[in-house]
FIKOLZA-1660 file (N, C-alpha, C; in steps of 0.1 Angstrom, whole numbers, plus 5000, padded with zeros to 4 digits):
% residues 221
   i   px   py   pz ch aa at
   1 8279 5808 5009  A  X  N
   1 8268 5801 5003  A  X CA
   1 8258 5796 5014  A  X  C
   2 8246 5794 5010  A  X  N
   2 8234 5791 5019  A  X CA
   2 8228 5778 5015  A  X  C
   3 8224 5770 5023  A  X  N
   3 8216 5758 5022  A  X CA
   3 8207 5756 5032  A  X  C
   4 8193 5757 5026  A  X  N
   4 8181 5754 5036  A  X CA
   4 8182 5739 5038  A  X  C
   5 8183 5734 5051  A  X  N
   5 8183 5722 5056  A  X CA
   5 8168 5717 5058  A  X  C
   6 8161 5726 5065  A  X  N
   6 8147 5723 5068  A  X CA
   6 8140 5736 5069  A  X  C
   7 8128 5737 5073  A  X  N
   7 8119 5750 5074  A  X CA
   7 8126 5759 5085  A  X  C
   8 8133 5755 5095  A  X  N
   8 8139 5762 5105  A  X CA
   8 8154 5765 5105  A  X  C
   9 8161 5758 5096  A  X  N
   9 8175 5759 5096  A  X CA
   9 8181 5760 5081  A  X  C
  10 8191 5771 5082  A  X  N
  10 8197 5773 5070  A  X CA
  10 8212 5774 5073  A  X  C
  11 8220 5765 5066  A  X  N
  11 8234 5766 5068  A  X CA
  11 8242 5773 5060  A  X  C
  12 8252 5781 5066  A  X  N
  12 8262 5788 5057  A  X CA
  12 8273 5780 5055  A  X  C
  13 8279 5780 5041  A  X  N
  13 8293 5771 5040  A  X CA
  13 8301 5780 5030  A  X  C
  14 8312 5775 5029  A  X  N
  14 8321 5779 5017  A  X CA
  14 8328 5768 5012  A  X  C
  15 8329 5768 4999  A  X  N
  15 8337 5757 4990  A  X CA
  15 8349 5761 4985  A  X  C
  16 8359 5754 4985  A  X  N
  16 8372 5758 4980  A  X CA
  16 8378 5745 4976  A  X  C
  17 8388 5747 4966  A  X  N
  17 8397 5735 4962  A  X CA
  17 8393 5725 4951  A  X  C
  18 8399 5716 4950  A  X  N
  18 8395 5705 4941  A  X CA
  18 8401 5691 4945  A  X  C
  19 8392 5681 4944  A  X  N
  19 8397 5667 4947  A  X CA
  19 8388 5660 4957  A  X  C
  20 8390 5651 4964  A  X  N
  20 8382 5643 4973  A  X CA
  20 8375 5653 4983  A  X  C
  21 8363 5648 4985  A  X  N
  21 8355 5660 4996  A  X CA
  21 8358 5657 5008  A  X  C
  22 8361 5669 5015  A  X  N
  22 8364 5671 5029  A  X CA
  22 8355 5682 5035  A  X  C
  23 8348 5677 5046  A  X  N
  23 8339 5687 5051  A  X CA
  23 8346 5690 5066  A  X  C
  24 8345 5701 5069  A  X  N
  24 8352 5707 5081  A  X CA
  24 8340 5713 5090  A  X  C
  25 8342 5708 5103  A  X  N
  25 8331 5711 5112  A  X CA
  25 8338 5717 5125  A  X  C
  26 8334 5731 5128  A  X  N
  26 8341 5736 5139  A  X CA
  26 8333 5733 5152  A  X  C
  27 8340 5739 5163  A  X  N
  27 8335 5736 5177  A  X CA
  27 8324 5745 5183  A  X  C
  28 8322 5744 5194  A  X  N
  28 8311 5753 5202  A  X CA
  28 8316 5767 5202  A  X  C
  29 8307 5778 5199  A  X  N
  29 8311 5791 5199  A  X CA
  29 8321 5797 5189  A  X  C
  30 8324 5788 5179  A  X  N
  30 8331 5794 5167  A  X CA
  30 8325 5792 5153  A  X  C
  31 8331 5795 5143  A  X  N
  31 8326 5793 5129  A  X CA
  31 8336 5786 5119  A  X  C
  32 8334 5785 5107  A  X  N
  32 8341 5778 5099  A  X CA
  32 8356 5785 5098  A  X  C
  33 8357 5797 5101  A  X  N
  33 8368 5806 5099  A  X CA
  33 8381 5800 5108  A  X  C
  34 8378 5792 5118  A  X  N
  34 8389 5787 5125  A  X CA
  34 8397 5778 5117  A  X  C
  35 8391 5772 5106  A  X  N
  35 8400 5764 5097  A  X CA
  35 8408 5771 5085  A  X  C
  36 8406 5784 5085  A  X  N
  36 8411 5792 5072  A  X CA
  36 8425 5788 5070  A  X  C
  37 8433 5789 5080  A  X  N
  37 8449 5784 5076  A  X CA
  37 8450 5771 5072  A  X  C
  38 8443 5762 5079  A  X  N
  38 8443 5747 5076  A  X CA
  38 8439 5747 5062  A  X  C
  39 8428 5753 5059  A  X  N
  39 8421 5750 5045  A  X CA
  39 8429 5755 5034  A  X  C
  40 8436 5766 5037  A  X  N
  40 8445 5771 5027  A  X CA
  40 8456 5761 5021  A  X  C
  41 8460 5752 5032  A  X  N
  41 8469 5743 5027  A  X CA
  41 8463 5729 5021  A  X  C
  42 8450 5726 5027  A  X  N
  42 8443 5714 5021  A  X CA
  42 8436 5717 5007  A  X  C
  43 8434 5728 5006  A  X  N
  43 8424 5730 4993  A  X CA
  43 8434 5726 4979  A  X  C
  44 8447 5726 4981  A  X  N
  44 8454 5719 4968  A  X CA
  44 8451 5706 4967  A  X  C
  45 8447 5698 4976  A  X  N
  45 8444 5685 4974  A  X CA
  45 8429 5679 4976  A  X  C
  46 8420 5688 4981  A  X  N
  46 8407 5684 4984  A  X CA
  46 8397 5694 4980  A  X  C
  47 8386 5691 4978  A  X  N
  47 8373 5700 4977  A  X CA
  47 8368 5703 4991  A  X  C
  48 8370 5713 4997  A  X  N
  48 8366 5715 5011  A  X CA
  48 8354 5723 5012  A  X  C
  49 8345 5717 5022  A  X  N
  49 8332 5723 5025  A  X CA
  49 8333 5728 5039  A  X  C
  50 8335 5740 5041  A  X  N
  50 8336 5745 5055  A  X CA
  50 8323 5750 5060  A  X  C
  51 8317 5745 5069  A  X  N
  51 8302 5748 5074  A  X CA
  51 8302 5755 5087  A  X  C
  52 8292 5765 5087  A  X  N
  52 8288 5769 5101  A  X CA
  52 8277 5761 5107  A  X  C
  53 8278 5756 5118  A  X  N
  53 8268 5748 5125  A  X CA
  53 8257 5758 5129  A  X  C
  54 8244 5752 5129  A  X  N
  54 8232 5761 5133  A  X CA
  54 8236 5769 5146  A  X  C
  55 8231 5781 5147  A  X  N
  55 8233 5790 5157  A  X CA
  55 8247 5793 5159  A  X  C
  56 8255 5792 5148  A  X  N
  56 8268 5797 5149  A  X CA
  56 8271 5803 5136  A  X  C
  57 8281 5813 5135  A  X  N
  57 8285 5819 5122  A  X CA
  57 8273 5827 5115  A  X  C
  58 8272 5823 5103  A  X  N
  58 8261 5830 5095  A  X CA
  58 8250 5820 5092  A  X  C
  59 8249 5809 5099  A  X  N
  59 8240 5800 5099  A  X CA
  59 8228 5803 5107  A  X  C
  60 8216 5798 5106  A  X  N
  60 8203 5802 5112  A  X CA
  60 8206 5805 5128  A  X  C
  61 8201 5812 5136  A  X  N
  61 8202 5815 5150  A  X CA
  61 8191 5808 5156  A  X  C
  62 8192 5803 5170  A  X  N
  62 8181 5797 5176  A  X CA
  62 8184 5800 5191  A  X  C
  63 8173 5804 5197  A  X  N
  63 8171 5805 5212  A  X CA
  63 8166 5793 5220  A  X  C
  64 8162 5783 5211  A  X  N
  64 8156 5770 5216  A  X CA
  64 8169 5760 5217  A  X  C
  65 8166 5751 5228  A  X  N
  65 8178 5739 5230  A  X CA
  65 8180 5733 5218  A  X  C
  66 8190 5726 5216  A  X  N
  66 8192 5718 5206  A  X CA
  66 8203 5708 5209  A  X  C
  67 8205 5697 5203  A  X  N
  67 8215 5685 5209  A  X CA
  67 8223 5681 5196  A  X  C
  68 8233 5674 5201  A  X  N
  68 8242 5668 5189  A  X CA
  68 8237 5660 5179  A  X  C
  69 8225 5653 5183  A  X  N
  69 8218 5645 5173  A  X CA
  69 8214 5655 5161  A  X  C
  70 8207 5667 5168  A  X  N
  70 8203 5676 5157  A  X CA
  70 8213 5682 5149  A  X  C
  71 8224 5686 5155  A  X  N
  71 8236 5692 5148  A  X CA
  71 8240 5681 5137  A  X  C
  72 8241 5668 5140  A  X  N
  72 8245 5658 5131  A  X CA
  72 8235 5657 5120  A  X  C
  73 8223 5656 5124  A  X  N
  73 8213 5654 5112  A  X CA
  73 8214 5667 5104  A  X  C
  74 8216 5678 5108  A  X  N
  74 8220 5690 5099  A  X CA
  74 8228 5687 5088  A  X  C
  75 8241 5681 5093  A  X  N
  75 8253 5678 5084  A  X CA
  75 8247 5666 5075  A  X  C
  76 8241 5658 5079  A  X  N
  76 8237 5646 5072  A  X CA
  76 8228 5650 5059  A  X  C
  77 8220 5661 5062  A  X  N
  77 8211 5667 5052  A  X CA
  77 8218 5675 5044  A  X  C
  78 8228 5682 5048  A  X  N
  78 8238 5690 5040  A  X CA
  78 8243 5681 5028  A  X  C
  79 8250 5670 5034  A  X  N
  79 8256 5662 5026  A  X CA
  79 8246 5655 5015  A  X  C
  80 8236 5650 5019  A  X  N
  80 8224 5644 5010  A  X CA
  80 8221 5655 5000  A  X  C
  81 8218 5666 5004  A  X  N
  81 8212 5677 4994  A  X CA
  81 8223 5681 4985  A  X  C
  82 8235 5681 4988  A  X  N
  82 8244 5683 4979  A  X CA
  82 8250 5672 4969  A  X  C
  83 8244 5661 4973  A  X  N
  83 8247 5648 4966  A  X CA
  83 8261 5643 4968  A  X  C
  84 8269 5647 4979  A  X  N
  84 8283 5643 4980  A  X CA
  84 8284 5628 4984  A  X  C
  85 8295 5622 4980  A  X  N
  85 8299 5609 4980  A  X CA
  85 8314 5606 4986  A  X  C
  86 8318 5596 4991  A  X  N
  86 8332 5593 4994  A  X CA
  86 8338 5607 5003  A  X  C
  87 8329 5610 5013  A  X  N
  87 8332 5622 5021  A  X CA
  87 8341 5619 5032  A  X  C
  88 8350 5627 5034  A  X  N
  88 8358 5626 5047  A  X CA
  88 8353 5637 5057  A  X  C
  89 8348 5635 5068  A  X  N
  89 8345 5646 5078  A  X CA
  89 8356 5647 5088  A  X  C
  90 8360 5660 5090  A  X  N
  90 8370 5665 5099  A  X CA
  90 8364 5673 5107  A  X  C
  91 8359 5671 5120  A  X  N
  91 8354 5678 5131  A  X CA
  91 8363 5680 5143  A  X  C
  92 8363 5692 5149  A  X  N
  92 8369 5698 5159  A  X CA
  92 8359 5699 5170  A  X  C
  93 8362 5693 5183  A  X  N
  93 8353 5695 5195  A  X CA
  93 8340 5690 5192  A  X  C
  94 8329 5700 5194  A  X  N
  94 8316 5695 5189  A  X CA
  94 8314 5689 5175  A  X  C
  95 8324 5695 5166  A  X  N
  95 8325 5688 5151  A  X CA
  95 8328 5676 5152  A  X  C
  96 8338 5673 5162  A  X  N
  96 8344 5660 5163  A  X CA
  96 8335 5648 5169  A  X  C
  97 8326 5655 5178  A  X  N
  97 8314 5646 5183  A  X CA
  97 8306 5643 5172  A  X  C
  98 8301 5653 5164  A  X  N
  98 8291 5650 5153  A  X CA
  98 8298 5640 5141  A  X  C
  99 8310 5640 5141  A  X  N
  99 8318 5631 5132  A  X CA
  99 8316 5616 5137  A  X  C
 100 8318 5615 5149  A  X  N
 100 8316 5602 5156  A  X CA
 100 8301 5596 5154  A  X  C
 101 8291 5606 5158  A  X  N
 101 8278 5602 5158  A  X CA
 101 8274 5597 5143  A  X  C
 102 8279 5604 5132  A  X  N
 102 8275 5601 5118  A  X CA
 102 8282 5588 5115  A  X  C
 103 8293 5585 5121  A  X  N
 103 8301 5573 5118  A  X CA
 103 8292 5562 5124  A  X  C
 104 8288 5564 5137  A  X  N
 104 8278 5554 5144  A  X CA
 104 8269 5551 5136  A  X  C
 105 8261 5560 5130  A  X  N
 105 8249 5558 5122  A  X CA
 105 8253 5550 5108  A  X  C
 106 8266 5549 5105  A  X  N
 106 8270 5543 5094  A  X CA
 106 8265 5547 5080  A  X  C
 107 8267 5562 5080  A  X  N
 107 8261 5568 5067  A  X CA
 107 8269 5565 5057  A  X  C
 108 8264 5560 5045  A  X  N
 108 8270 5553 5034  A  X CA
 108 8280 5563 5025  A  X  C
 109 8278 5576 5028  A  X  N
 109 8287 5585 5020  A  X CA
 109 8299 5586 5026  A  X  C
 110 8301 5581 5038  A  X  N
 110 8313 5584 5046  A  X CA
 110 8325 5575 5041  A  X  C
 111 8338 5582 5039  A  X  N
 111 8348 5575 5035  A  X CA
 111 8358 5572 5048  A  X  C
 112 8361 5583 5054  A  X  N
 112 8368 5584 5066  A  X CA
 112 8365 5595 5075  A  X  C
 113 8369 5593 5089  A  X  N
 113 8365 5604 5098  A  X CA
 113 8378 5607 5105  A  X  C
 114 8379 5621 5108  A  X  N
 114 8390 5627 5117  A  X CA
 114 8382 5634 5128  A  X  C
 115 8384 5629 5141  A  X  N
 115 8377 5635 5151  A  X CA
 115 8387 5642 5161  A  X  C
 116 8386 5655 5162  A  X  N
 116 8397 5662 5170  A  X CA
 116 8391 5666 5181  A  X  C
 117 8397 5662 5195  A  X  N
 117 8393 5667 5208  A  X CA
 117 8377 5665 5210  A  X  C
 118 8372 5653 5207  A  X  N
 118 8357 5651 5211  A  X CA
 118 8357 5646 5225  A  X  C
 119 8344 5645 5230  A  X  N
 119 8342 5638 5242  A  X CA
 119 8329 5629 5239  A  X  C
 120 8329 5618 5249  A  X  N
 120 8317 5611 5246  A  X CA
 120 8307 5614 5258  A  X  C
 121 8309 5620 5269  A  X  N
 121 8299 5622 5279  A  X CA
 121 8304 5635 5286  A  X  C
 122 8294 5642 5295  A  X  N
 122 8299 5654 5302  A  X CA
 122 8308 5649 5313  A  X  C
 123 8308 5636 5315  A  X  N
 123 8317 5631 5327  A  X CA
 123 8331 5631 5322  A  X  C
 124 8334 5633 5309  A  X  N
 124 8349 5634 5306  A  X CA
 124 8355 5646 5308  A  X  C
 125 8349 5657 5312  A  X  N
 125 8354 5670 5315  A  X CA
 125 8363 5669 5326  A  X  C
 126 8375 5677 5325  A  X  N
 126 8383 5678 5336  A  X CA
 126 8376 5687 5346  A  X  C
 127 8379 5688 5359  A  X  N
 127 8372 5695 5368  A  X CA
 127 8372 5711 5367  A  X  C
 128 8383 5715 5364  A  X  N
 128 8386 5730 5362  A  X CA
 128 8377 5736 5352  A  X  C
 129 8378 5730 5338  A  X  N
 129 8371 5736 5327  A  X CA
 129 8356 5732 5329  A  X  C
 130 8353 5723 5337  A  X  N
 130 8339 5720 5338  A  X CA
 130 8332 5730 5347  A  X  C
 131 8339 5736 5357  A  X  N
 131 8336 5746 5366  A  X CA
 131 8333 5759 5358  A  X  C
 132 8342 5762 5349  A  X  N
 132 8343 5773 5341  A  X CA
 132 8329 5774 5331  A  X  C
 133 8327 5761 5327  A  X  N
 133 8314 5760 5317  A  X CA
 133 8300 5762 5326  A  X  C
 134 8300 5757 5337  A  X  N
 134 8290 5757 5346  A  X CA
 134 8288 5772 5349  A  X  C
 135 8297 5779 5351  A  X  N
 135 8297 5794 5355  A  X CA
 135 8292 5802 5343  A  X  C
 136 8297 5799 5330  A  X  N
 136 8292 5806 5318  A  X CA
 136 8278 5804 5314  A  X  C
 137 8273 5790 5318  A  X  N
 137 8259 5787 5315  A  X CA
 137 8251 5795 5324  A  X  C
 138 8254 5796 5337  A  X  N
 138 8247 5805 5347  A  X CA
 138 8246 5820 5343  A  X  C
 139 8256 5825 5336  A  X  N
 139 8257 5838 5333  A  X CA
 139 8248 5841 5320  A  X  C
 140 8249 5831 5311  A  X  N
 140 8244 5836 5298  A  X CA
 140 8232 5827 5293  A  X  C
 141 8229 5816 5301  A  X  N
 141 8217 5806 5298  A  X CA
 141 8217 5804 5281  A  X  C
 142 8229 5803 5276  A  X  N
 142 8233 5800 5262  A  X CA
 142 8228 5785 5260  A  X  C
 143 8220 5781 5251  A  X  N
 143 8216 5767 5249  A  X CA
 143 8229 5760 5244  A  X  C
 144 8240 5766 5237  A  X  N
 144 8251 5759 5235  A  X CA
 144 8259 5753 5247  A  X  C
 145 8259 5762 5258  A  X  N
 145 8265 5759 5271  A  X CA
 145 8256 5747 5277  A  X  C
 146 8245 5749 5276  A  X  N
 146 8236 5738 5282  A  X CA
 146 8237 5724 5275  A  X  C
 147 8240 5725 5262  A  X  N
 147 8242 5712 5254  A  X CA
 147 8255 5706 5260  A  X  C
 148 8266 5712 5262  A  X  N
 148 8278 5708 5266  A  X CA
 148 8277 5702 5279  A  X  C
 149 8270 5708 5289  A  X  N
 149 8268 5702 5302  A  X CA
 149 8259 5690 5303  A  X  C
 150 8252 5688 5293  A  X  N
 150 8242 5676 5294  A  X CA
 150 8245 5666 5284  A  X  C
 151 8254 5668 5275  A  X  N
 151 8256 5660 5264  A  X CA
 151 8272 5661 5260  A  X  C
 152 8276 5652 5251  A  X  N
 152 8268 5640 5245  A  X CA
 152 8268 5629 5254  A  X  C
 153 8259 5619 5249  A  X  N
 153 8258 5607 5258  A  X CA
 153 8260 5596 5248  A  X  C
 154 8272 5593 5244  A  X  N
 154 8275 5583 5234  A  X CA
 154 8280 5570 5243  A  X  C
 155 8274 5560 5240  A  X  N
 155 8277 5547 5247  A  X CA
 155 8290 5542 5239  A  X  C
 156 8300 5541 5247  A  X  N
 156 8315 5535 5241  A  X CA
 156 8312 5523 5232  A  X  C
 157 8302 5513 5237  A  X  N
 157 8299 5502 5228  A  X CA
 157 8296 5506 5214  A  X  C
 158 8287 5517 5212  A  X  N
 158 8283 5520 5200  A  X CA
 158 8293 5524 5190  A  X  C
 159 8305 5529 5194  A  X  N
 159 8316 5531 5185  A  X CA
 159 8320 5519 5177  A  X  C
 160 8318 5508 5181  A  X  N
 160 8321 5495 5174  A  X CA
 160 8314 5495 5161  A  X  C
 161 8303 5505 5158  A  X  N
 161 8296 5505 5148  A  X CA
 161 8302 5513 5136  A  X  C
 162 8313 5520 5140  A  X  N
 162 8319 5529 5129  A  X CA
 162 8329 5519 5122  A  X  C
 163 8326 5519 5108  A  X  N
 163 8333 5508 5099  A  X CA
 163 8344 5515 5091  A  X  C
 164 8345 5528 5090  A  X  N
 164 8354 5536 5082  A  X CA
 164 8366 5538 5090  A  X  C
 165 8379 5539 5085  A  X  N
 165 8390 5545 5092  A  X CA
 165 8387 5557 5098  A  X  C
 166 8393 5558 5110  A  X  N
 166 8392 5569 5119  A  X CA
 166 8403 5574 5125  A  X  C
 167 8405 5587 5124  A  X  N
 167 8419 5593 5132  A  X CA
 167 8412 5602 5142  A  X  C
 168 8417 5598 5154  A  X  N
 168 8414 5607 5167  A  X CA
 168 8427 5614 5172  A  X  C
 169 8424 5627 5174  A  X  N
 169 8437 5636 5177  A  X CA
 169 8433 5643 5191  A  X  C
 170 8440 5646 5200  A  X  N
 170 8438 5654 5212  A  X CA
 170 8450 5660 5216  A  X  C
 171 8450 5671 5225  A  X  N
 171 8461 5677 5228  A  X CA
 171 8467 5671 5242  A  X  C
 172 8479 5672 5244  A  X  N
 172 8482 5667 5258  A  X CA
 172 8475 5673 5269  A  X  C
 173 8474 5686 5267  A  X  N
 173 8466 5692 5279  A  X CA
 173 8453 5696 5274  A  X  C
 174 8444 5685 5270  A  X  N
 174 8431 5688 5265  A  X CA
 174 8422 5690 5278  A  X  C
 175 8410 5694 5274  A  X  N
 175 8398 5696 5283  A  X CA
 175 8395 5683 5290  A  X  C
 176 8396 5671 5283  A  X  N
 176 8390 5660 5287  A  X CA
 176 8401 5650 5291  A  X  C
 177 8396 5640 5299  A  X  N
 177 8406 5630 5304  A  X CA
 177 8412 5621 5294  A  X  C
 178 8424 5617 5295  A  X  N
 178 8432 5609 5284  A  X CA
 178 8425 5595 5283  A  X  C
 179 8421 5591 5294  A  X  N
 179 8415 5576 5294  A  X CA
 179 8403 5576 5283  A  X  C
 180 8395 5586 5281  A  X  N
 180 8383 5585 5273  A  X CA
 180 8389 5584 5259  A  X  C
 181 8401 5590 5256  A  X  N
 181 8405 5589 5241  A  X CA
 181 8411 5574 5239  A  X  C
 182 8416 5570 5250  A  X  N
 182 8420 5555 5249  A  X CA
 182 8409 5545 5246  A  X  C
 183 8397 5550 5252  A  X  N
 183 8386 5540 5252  A  X CA
 183 8381 5541 5237  A  X  C
 184 8380 5555 5232  A  X  N
 184 8376 5556 5217  A  X CA
 184 8383 5547 5208  A  X  C
 185 8399 5549 5210  A  X  N
 185 8407 5542 5201  A  X CA
 185 8404 5526 5202  A  X  C
 186 8403 5522 5213  A  X  N
 186 8399 5506 5214  A  X CA
 186 8386 5501 5210  A  X  C
 187 8376 5510 5209  A  X  N
 187 8364 5506 5206  A  X CA
 187 8360 5507 5191  A  X  C
 188 8367 5517 5184  A  X  N
 188 8364 5519 5169  A  X CA
 188 8374 5509 5163  A  X  C
 189 8368 5500 5156  A  X  N
 189 8376 5489 5150  A  X CA
 189 8388 5492 5142  A  X  C
 190 8388 5504 5134  A  X  N
 190 8399 5507 5126  A  X CA
 190 8403 5523 5131  A  X  C
 191 8408 5524 5142  A  X  N
 191 8410 5538 5146  A  X CA
 191 8425 5538 5149  A  X  C
 192 8429 5552 5148  A  X  N
 192 8442 5555 5153  A  X CA
 192 8443 5567 5161  A  X  C
 193 8450 5568 5172  A  X  N
 193 8450 5580 5182  A  X CA
 193 8464 5588 5182  A  X  C
 194 8462 5599 5182  A  X  N
 194 8474 5607 5182  A  X CA
 194 8472 5617 5194  A  X  C
 195 8482 5616 5204  A  X  N
 195 8480 5627 5215  A  X CA
 195 8493 5637 5212  A  X  C
 196 8491 5650 5209  A  X  N
 196 8500 5658 5207  A  X CA
 196 8506 5666 5219  A  X  C
 197 8520 5664 5219  A  X  N
 197 8527 5670 5230  A  X CA
 197 8526 5686 5231  A  X  C
 198 8525 5689 5242  A  X  N
 198 8525 5705 5246  A  X CA
 198 8514 5712 5240  A  X  C
 199 8503 5705 5235  A  X  N
 199 8491 5711 5229  A  X CA
 199 8480 5711 5239  A  X  C
 200 8470 5721 5237  A  X  N
 200 8459 5720 5246  A  X CA
 200 8446 5716 5238  A  X  C
 201 8434 5719 5243  A  X  N
 201 8422 5716 5234  A  X CA
 201 8422 5721 5219  A  X  C
 202 8427 5734 5219  A  X  N
 202 8424 5740 5205  A  X CA
 202 8436 5746 5198  A  X  C
 203 8448 5746 5205  A  X  N
 203 8460 5752 5201  A  X CA
 203 8465 5746 5189  A  X  C
 204 8462 5734 5186  A  X  N
 204 8468 5726 5175  A  X CA
 204 8459 5728 5161  A  X  C
 205 8447 5734 5163  A  X  N
 205 8438 5734 5152  A  X CA
 205 8433 5748 5148  A  X  C
 206 8429 5757 5158  A  X  N
 206 8424 5772 5156  A  X CA
 206 8436 5780 5149  A  X  C
 207 8433 5785 5136  A  X  N
 207 8442 5793 5130  A  X CA
 207 8457 5786 5130  A  X  C
 208 8457 5773 5127  A  X  N
 208 8470 5766 5126  A  X CA
 208 8468 5755 5115  A  X  C
 209 8480 5754 5109  A  X  N
 209 8481 5743 5097  A  X CA
 209 8489 5733 5101  A  X  C
 210 8492 5731 5114  A  X  N
 210 8502 5719 5116  A  X CA
 210 8499 5706 5114  A  X  C
 211 8484 5704 5111  A  X  N
 211 8478 5691 5109  A  X CA
 211 8476 5688 5093  A  X  C
 212 8481 5698 5086  A  X  N
 212 8479 5696 5072  A  X CA
 212 8484 5683 5066  A  X  C
 213 8497 5681 5068  A  X  N
 213 8502 5668 5062  A  X CA
 213 8496 5656 5069  A  X  C
 214 8496 5657 5082  A  X  N
 214 8488 5645 5088  A  X CA
 214 8476 5642 5081  A  X  C
 215 8466 5651 5081  A  X  N
 215 8453 5651 5074  A  X CA
 215 8454 5645 5060  A  X  C
 216 8462 5650 5052  A  X  N
 216 8463 5648 5037  A  X CA
 216 8469 5632 5037  A  X  C
 217 8478 5629 5045  A  X  N
 217 8482 5615 5044  A  X CA
 217 8472 5605 5048  A  X  C
 218 8465 5608 5058  A  X  N
 218 8455 5598 5064  A  X CA
 218 8444 5597 5053  A  X  C
 219 8441 5608 5047  A  X  N
 219 8430 5607 5037  A  X CA
 219 8434 5601 5025  A  X  C
 220 8446 5602 5019  A  X  N
 220 8449 5597 5009  A  X CA
 220 8457 5585 5007  A  X  C
 221 8459 5578 5020  A  X  N
 221 8467 5568 5018  A  X CA
 221 8459 5555 5014  A  X  C
% end
């Protein structure tokens, strides 16, 4: 399915299942298919909207720079145009950042947030993956890499604005420093943090359904 967000942006998405609304937001360089295995389990309990972010998957392509606020506004317009309410957003990596931004904005349609392996700042990158990212940008000049090198710039204090229950999950061997996740947990008034042993940034989510029961229990409790 396609939805025109504005004159420049059309988002591709797929809908499946029945129940409370659950929006799935992928990470940088991916598309909604990273959630196929997880969605297969969750669609028994939820109406799932799996979205391709702009410049990803089958959504509109752009060679111009964009930022996390732009991506978050795309999802806001998506939700508003579809008239969705009582929405849980589950976002991975870039999608997790977008979930936090929409929570900070206190959008009234939000019910709960699940943010998987987000970061608050480029300073949160561990040195080895940061060097790799810098190398990839020099090789490709991809605006998506540029964005990750310069954003997000989320003030930890702004996380106090998030008023809905929030679940934050990261891998033990994630790309970002553990202290940052502890900060997120402390700043969001109603947050839970899970650090998954022996998992890296993406191993627990891409083509993986290990979070199915955790996600279901968190949303339905």
